[in-house]
LOBANU-404907 format. One record per residue (C-alpha): x, y, z. Coordinates in steps of 0.25 Angstrom, whole numbers, plus 5000, padded with zeros to 4 digits. Layout:
BEGIN
XYZ...
END
This chain:
BEGIN
515850575049515950635036515350535026516550565016517550515026517150375025517850295014516850195007517250084998516349994990516849864984515549794980514049814978513049704983512149744972512249644960511449684948512049584938511549464947510149524947510049544932510649404930509349344934508349334922506949314928505749254922504749344914503649314924504549354936505049474929503549514927503249504941504549584945504149694936502849714945503749754957504649874960505849794957505549794942506649894939507749814944507449704933507849814922509349824926510249784915511049654916512449654920513349694931513249834936514549894941514349994952515350114954515750074968516750184970515750284967514750224977515850224987516150364985514750404986514550324999515650415006514650525006513550445013513250475027512850345033512150405046511050485039511250405026511350505015512450565007513250695011513950775000514350905008513050975011512150885002511550765007510950654998510150535002509950404994508450404997507150344993506950434982508250384975507750244977506450264971506950334958508150244957507650104960506150114958505850044971504750084980505150174992503850165000503150045006503449935016504849925021505649805017505849755031505249645040505549515047506849435043506449295043507249195052507249095041507249135026506948995021505449025024505449155017506149105005505148985004503949065005504349174995505149104985504348974984505548874987505748764996506448775009507648695003507748794991507548915000508748865009509548844996509348994993509949045005511349105005512549025012513549115018514849055024514148915025512948975032511548995027511149135027509749195027509949265013509549204999510749184989510449264977511149164968510349044973509049124972509349154957509649014954508448954961507449034954508049034940507848884940506448894944505448914933504449034935502948994936501749064940501848994954503249034957503349174950503249244963504449174969505249204957504949354958505349354973506649274970506949374959506649504967507449444979508649424969508449574965508449614980509749534983510549584971510149724970509349794981509649714994511049664991511949615003513449595004513249445002513049484987512149364984511049354994509749414998508849405010507549335010506849435018506549515006505649405000504349435008504449575001504449524987503049494984502649554971501349604975501849674987503349704983503049854979502449884993503849884999504849994999506049924992506650054989506850095003507349955007508449964995508850105001508950055015509849935010510750025002510950135013511250035023512349975014512850115011513050135026513850005027514750045016515050175023515450095035516450005027515649905019516149885005514949824999513649904996512449824997511049864992510649924979511950004976511450044962510450134970511550214976512250224962511050284955510850374967512250434966512050454951510750524952511150614964512650654961512950714948514450704950514350544950513650554936514750634930515750534934515050424926514650524915513150494917512450614911511150544907510250514919509250404918507750444918506950314920506350254933507050194941508350274939509250144942508850084928509350214921510550224929510950074927510850094912511750214912512850154922512850014918513850024907514650134914514850054926515349934918516650014915517550014927518450124921517250224922517050194937517550314945518450304957517950334971518850454972518250514960516750494965517150534979517750674974516550694965515550674976516350754986516450874977514950864973514150994975512651014977512451024962513050894960511950824969510650804962509650814973508450794964508950694954507550624951506950764948507950804937507550854924507350754913507150634923505950564918505750474930504350454933504050384946502950274945501750294953502250204964503450294967502650424966501850364978503050334985503850464983503450524996504450425002505650504998505350605009505250495020506250505031506250355034507150235036507350145024507249995028507649865023507549765034508749785043509249895033508850035038509250175031508850315033508150405022508650535026507750625018507750735029509150755026509150745011507850815008508450904997508550784987507050764988506850904983506450964996506751095003506951115017505651175020504951055015505650955024505050915037505950945049506750835056505850725060505950575062507450565064508150445060508750355070510150295069510250175060510450045068510449935058510449785061511049675052510249555048510949455057510749305057509549315067508249325059506749345061506949485063505849595060506749715055505549805056505549785071506949735073507349845083506849985087507650055075507049955065505649975070505850125069506350125055505250035050504150115058504650235051504550175038503050135040502850285044503650345033502650445028502750515042504250545039504250625026505150745027504450825016503250905021501850885016502150755010500950655009501350505009500950414997500750534988501550574976502550684980502950804972504450844972504650974980505351034968504151004959503251054970503951184971503951204956502451184956502251284967503051394960502151384947501251504946499751474949498851484938497451524944496751504931497251364929497251304943497151154943496151094954496851024965496850874966495750804974496050784988495250654989496550554988497350634998496150645008495950495007497450475010497450565022496150515027496650375028497750425037496850475047496450325051494950365052493950255050492650295043491350235048489850265045489450385053488450365065487250455066487750545077489150595072489750615059490750705051490450765038491550835030491450905017492750945010493051014997494251054989494651194984493851244972494351184959494451044963493450924964492450934976492750844988491550804997492050715008491150665019491750585031491050515042491550455054491150375066491550455078491950375091491350455103492350495114492350405126493050445139493250305143493950245131494450365123495550465126494850605129495950695124496850625114498050695108498050755095498950655089497850545093496750635087497450625073497850485074496550415080495450525080494250435079494750345091494850455101493950575097492450595097491650645085491850795087493350785090493450695078492750795069493650905072494850815071494550765057494250915053495650955058496350835050495550855038495851005038497350975038497150875027496350975019497451075019498250975011497050945001496651085000495251045005494451115016493351065025492051145022491051075032491050985043489850935050489550845062488250775062487250755074486250645074485450645061486150605048485450615035485650485028484950475014485650355008486850445003487550455016487350605017487750665030486850775037486750845050485350845057484650805044485250935037485850885024487050965020487050975004488151075002489451125008488751235016488751215031488051335038488351275052489851265049490751375054492151365048492751465057492151395070492651265064494051305062494051365076493551235082494651155074495651255079495251245094495151095092496651085089497051175101496051095110495251215113493851175110492951165122492051045125492650955114494150955115495050955127495251085134496651145136497351075147497651175159498951235160499851165169500551255180502051245178502851245191504351275193505251175199505351265212503851265213503751115212504851095223504151195232502751125230503350995233504051045246502751105251502050975249503150905257502951005269501451005269500950935281499850835280498450865285498050815299
END
């Protein structure tokens, strides 16, 4: 079905900014909150923020709720993790916001808010005369406003205030005045920044957008994120409100709230749904800003925390918040990431059909393993660095935008002023830790000695690696493991010589990225020189330089090549014999011949 054919009507937003800013907290609590990723939300101005519900409703008519992105003709735009990072300032990488939903929230409230069981029971919300499992936000505010802040209970005040923030802004529900107690275990100040709050906010908002497309008239979640996304991406909507000056501070939501706070207070300036819909329908490719965060004059400087997480914008994963699951379709909307077709990996890791479960009255459920679908989504998040659509991207490393990299490559090279390459030591440490190899003191019989050096012009790199090799045993070790097992667990299955050649292959692949080459490899025999400095020798012949007269690089390369194809005799497995392929008629003829064969006397 065409997304535009579905009529969308929004009558209210569950986000209540005025209720959140109404709570004035103690300076000691504010100081602790400033240490967390939620510090930017404390800088919202006080007062009621009127949202242009007609404009949001018109925008959601172009939302495709199967692949979960916006469609404007041939242009496809997604509300993704990059938008969340720049707009909200919340982390987009880390542990997912999911886990066990407690059967009784009383114990959770008592443990984290330092109140008695009777007081915890009073904080719960009553709906239609029945006690629910959610906390009433009004009761939470009144309770902790009347408790003096001390050094002993400042932690519980911080958790109460952050839970109040989540219930009024980020994880709002249709009840308008409640928040679940399941978020309390994630609000420890010393560990709060290790969770991916940005992806949880995105999952909650996208699930609510899908429900609005299906007829719900209340938009839950952080709706202001969708509003700023619309102003950043679509120029025609900025023209309707005459917003000619764009904010340039991080996060962008603070700049936009200052620009729109007074405008949204005047009801007469609010456009109709028809006006917004016609502007969006007539929008051309030039009216869509594919790279709004790379625009000229934008002085947004990402903190170091977000530079380390910027690789997550290329992750083809599910965004998760307990029972709320949403897609991050970067494989479809790769143009808004500054990529070209040749730099995008081909189709891999296809998404499954979203099958969400509601939080019913039954509790004590682990949403990470609730059913096969939720298990697959959470497992994919834990392996998110394996689902990056951009080629040659290393996780946990600062990324360079493709446009910037293309400009860097187009600059003429000055041979007289060539800057030396960076040291490959940090990258080598990261990749070497991913090989899962344990380093031990080498025995006197077998060891591995590698010397590496970078190209001329950079610092010299001398690297010695020693390993304890496990000899092959036909009784307990597999004789011919597959190549995938060699790469995953080489030290468990291979003897010393196979291990040596395997590490050489792995290191050569790594050296291509680090522009470093292997110049010598030596495998010792029985005698090792040990003069206190842990020098490595071979038959008491010390190696005091980079020259190795017994090393033939051409022969070594041939050995490695033969090793890959399984052609080296005496060490690797020989080629399996070719199997004779019989036609179906020949098989039937042989079977009939065996049936007619008479037994011997």
